[in-house]
N, C-alpha and C positions, 0 to 999 in steps of 0.2 A: 609267148607261144600259146596258142589256144589248145584246149584239151581235146583228145579224141572223144567221140560220142560215148564209148564204153566207160571212160573215166568220168565223164559228166554224170552218167547213170549211177556209177559207184558212189560218187560224192553225194548225190541226191538221196540214194538209198541209206547210206550210213548216217546222213544228217538227221534222218527220222528216228534213229535209235537213241533213246535217252540214256542207256547205260551199257555196261560191258556185257551183260547177259544177252541182251538183244543183238549187240554187235557180234558176239561170238556165234550166235545162231545164224545170223546173216552171213557171216564169214564161211560157215560150213555150207550154206546154201550156194554161195558163189563157187566154192570148191566142187560141189556136185555138178555144176554146169560146165566144168572143164571137159572138153572132149577127151575120150580115152585114147591113149597112144597105142598103136599096134605093138605086137611083140618085137617087130623089126625096129620100131622107134625107140624101144626100151633097151637099146644096146649100149655097150661101153663107150662107143664113140660119141654118143649123145648125152652121156652122164656128166653132170656138173660136179666138179670136185670142190670141196670147201664147205659142203653141206653135211650136217650130221645125218639127216635122212637122205634117202636116195631121191635124186631129182634128175629128170631127163629133159632136154631142151632141143627143139628143132627150129631152125630159122629158114625163112623163105623170103627172097626179095621179089617184090611185085612193082616193077617200074622203079621209082625212087624211094618207095617206102618198104618197110619190113613188117612181116607177120611172124609171130612166134607161137609155137605150141609147146606146152610144158605139162609135166605130170610128176607126181610124187607118191611115195608109199605112205606118207603121213597126211592124215585128214586135215589138220589145221593148216599145214603148209600148202596143201592144194588150194585152200581158200586164199591164202596170201599170194600164191602164184597167180590165181585168177585175177586178183586185184592188180598185181604187177602187169599182167598181160593187158588188162583193160587200159592201163596207163601208157604202155609202150607200143601196142599194135597200131600200125598205120603211121608210125613216125619215120622220118629220114634218119640216116646215120648221124647227122649233126644234131638233130633234136634228141636222139637217144643219148648222145654223149653229154647232153646238158641236164639229164634227169637227176633230180635230187630225191633219192629214195626215202630218206628220213622225213623230208618235208611232205612227200606224198602220203606216207602212212600217218603222219601227224594230221594232215587235212582230213583223213578218214576217221580220226579219233582212235587210232590203233597203236600209236607210237609207244605208249606206256606198256602195252601188252607184248611188245617185241623184246624177247630176251636177247642178251648179247649174242648167243649162238644162233638164234633165228635171224637176227639182224645181219650177222656175218654171212649166213647162208644166202639170204636174199641179195646181199651185195655181191656174193660170188655168182649168183644167177645173172644179175645185171652186168657184171664184168664179162661173163661168158657171152652174153648178148652182144656186147660191144666188140668182143674179139671176133665173133662170127660175122658181124657187119664189116669189119676191117678187111676181111679176106676177099671181099667182092671187088 
């Protein structure tokens, strides 16, 4: 399966970072690029449960592929969400089902920085994405 353009950009950008400090700075920059969700989007129905921080997720089907918007009240998590969205936006339901989250963050050089609670939270977001695509 080929990577979406946003995922290719993320891999190229993070490959340029020699250490964690540079990756952390880049991670924050990616988080700042996430479009803000409206107050209506930050409702209980869009909240992802299973995350320590508040996370909201909205899905939209465009033809056979899916586009997601997400936000969080936690700065570092917004960066991780931006990278997750770069990996999954534009995928079909079948492609989304095949995503290996641990492998994606390992490719970016971020796997060691994912605490178990952050990892669980991101898995909860991915699971919610899959649930939303199943309803269509």
